[in-house]
N, C-alpha and C positions, 0 to 999 in steps of 0.2 A: 667118617662123618661123625661130628660131635653129638653126644647124647643130650637130649633136653631133660635136664635134671631139675626137679623142684625141691628146694631146700626150705624147710620151715625152721626159722631161728627162734628159739625160746629166749625169754628175758634173762635166764640164768646162764646164757652163753656170753661170757665176759669179753670185752674188748680192752685188752690190757693198756692200750695207749692212753685211755682217758683216766686211768687210776694213778694220776700224778698228784704231787703235793698241792698244786694250785687248785685242781678240781676238788680235792678233798676239803681244802680250806673253804672254798666257796660253798660247797655242799653243806658242811657242818654249820657255817655261819648262817646260811639261809634257814636251815632247820631250827637252829637255836633261836634266832630272831623271830621266826614265825611262831614258835611255841610260846615265847615270852609275850608276844603281842596277843595271841589267842587267849591266854590266861588273863592278861592285863585288861582286856575288853570286859570280861565278866567281873573281875575284881573291882574295877573302877565303877562299873554300873551298880554293883551291890553297895559299894561305899557311898555313891551319890544318893541312892534311894534311901538308905538307912540314916545317913548323917544329915542330909539336907531335906529329904522328903518324908521324914518321920516313919519310915519302915512300912510294915504290912499290917493290915487289919481287914478281915473279910466283912466286918460289920460297918466299915466306913468306906463308901464308894471311892473316895479319893485315894485312900490308902490301899484299897483293893486294886486300883489302877496300877500301883507300883509293881505288882507282879508282872505286868506286861513287859516293860523294858528289860527286866532282869531275866525272865524266861525266854524272851525272844532273842536277846543277845546270847544267852547261854545255849539255846537250841540251834538257831540259824548260824551263829558265828563261831562260838567256841567248839561245840560238839561237831558240827558239820565241817568246820575248818580242820579239826584234828582228823576227821574221817577222810577228808581229801588228802591231807598231808600224809597220813598214815599209809594210804594206799600207794604212795610213791616212795616212801622211805624204808618200809619194812621188806626189803627184797631178800633178806637173809632167811625169811620164813617161807614156809610152804605157801604157794599162791592161793590155795583154797583157804588157808588160815587168814591170809591178808584180806581176802574178799569177805570172809565172815566177820572180821574185825571192822572192816569198812561198813558193812551192813549194820553191825551192832551199834556203832557210834551214831549212824543216821537214825536207827530205830530209837535210840535213847533221846534223840532230839524231838521226836514226834510228840510225846506227852508234854514236853516243855512248850512246844508251839501251840498245841491244842489248849492247854490251860492258860497260856498267855493270851491267846485270842479270846477265850471265854471270859477272862478277867476284864479285859477292856470292853468287851461287848456288854457285860452285865453292869459295869461301872458307868458306861455311857447311858444305858437305859435308865438307871436309877437317878442320874443327874440330868436327864432330859437333854443329853448332848447328842447331836446328829452323828450318824455313822456313815462311813464311805463317801465323804465329800472332799477330803483333802488328797493331795498328791501322795502323801505318806500312806494313806489307806489304800489308794489305788495300786501303788507299787507293792504293798503288802499282800493284796489279793493275787496279783500276778505271781509273786514269789511263792506263795502257798500253793498255787495251782501247779507251777513248774516243779516245786519240791515233791508234791504228791505224785505227779506223773513220773518224775525221775525215779522215785523210790519203787513204785509199782513196776515200771518197765525194767529197771535194773535188777530187782529181785527176781522177776520172771525170766529175764534173758540170761543172767549170769549165774543164777543159782538153780532155779527150777529146771531149766533146759539142760543142765549138766547131767540129768538122768539119761539124756540121749546125746552124749557129748559129740560123737562123730557126726551124727546126722544134723546137728545144729551148729556145727563149727563155722560154716560160712556166714550164717545169720549173726552169730555172736561176734565174729570178726568185723562184720559190717556195722554192728551196733557200738563197737568200741569208741571210734572218734565222735560219734553222735552223743553217746552217754557222757564222755569226758568233756566235750565242749559245752553241753547244756548244764553239766555239773558246775563248771567254773562260772557260767553265765548266771546260774541260780545263786551262787555265793556272792557274786558281784551285785546282783539285785538286792540280796539281803543286806549288804553293806549300804547301798543307796537308800533302802527303806529305813534302816536304823538311823542314818545321818539326817534324813529329812524329818524323822520322828523326833530326834533330839532337838533339832532346830525349832520345830513346831512347839515342843514342850517348853523350851527356853523362852520363847516369845510369849506364850500363854501365861506361864507362871512367874516369870521375872519382869516382864513388861519393859519399861524404860530403864530399869536398873540393870538390865542385861548389857546396855551400852556403856556402863560404868566399870566394866571389867571386875565384877565382884567375884568372890571365891567360887560360888556355885557355877557361875558362868564359865570360869576357867576349867572346872572339873568337867562340865558338859562338853566344852570345846576339846578338852584332852581326850575324852572318849571318842569324839568324832575324828580326831587326828589318828588315834590308834586304829579305828575302823578303816580309815582311808589307807593307812599303812598296810593293813591286811589285804585291802583290795588291790594293792600293788604287789606285795611280796608272795601271796599265796598262788596267784596265776604264774608268777615267775618261777616259783619253786616246783610246780608240777609240770610246767611246759619247757623248762630249761633243758637243752639237748645234750649238754656235755657234763652234767653232774653224774657221779657214780651210780645213783639210783636210776636215773632216767636213761643212761646209756644202754641199759639192758632191754629196753622196751622197743619192740619192733612191730611193724604193721601186721606181721604174721603171727604175733604172739597168741597163744591159745588162752582164751579167757575162761 
């Protein structure tokens, strides 16, 4: 009579058949393109704000507002994007180290998000501009709420509960797909929020000249295209089943 054997497969148990040239080429291409786009999103935003929007000045409400797009893109997109990507590509490192790096990148994005939010809040109050009326602001509130919930639950579930690793194994296993799915959803919401914010800013600041394909409009559109590209490639990079990094991840992986 056959025995009922339960096998727990760790992510570092390789499946050699997926380590071919095609899988490696796809994997490296996706990682490189993702990294370039993540950096480009922040670089283009900083260039736009400094070159076309006169930079930053805390004494001028309009220039204080410029902190908002730079810090929000830097926090929600670049840092969070690298945090998501890093969690999938650094399989050569200890799993605990990868989790700590994942947490570190997300933690670094928190001050960016908080300062970016306070900058636009104070700027609007000084210029008597209404808050929380636009689709951009509504999406922003949802994104902040999900981000905060994800960070707190992730920190508690996958770091704090490691103190009782064996006792919390089933709970952490259950949380894996939930945390991963909502993490990608939060990133996609951040992309949508940024794109709607750019569109809103373009119409407010450029008016009818936006229709004439001026330089600043091209830069704003380019930022939107980069963000849209990230909205496509980041979920693909972390969910692709046959890449060398992802092929090691199984349902029974110990988190």
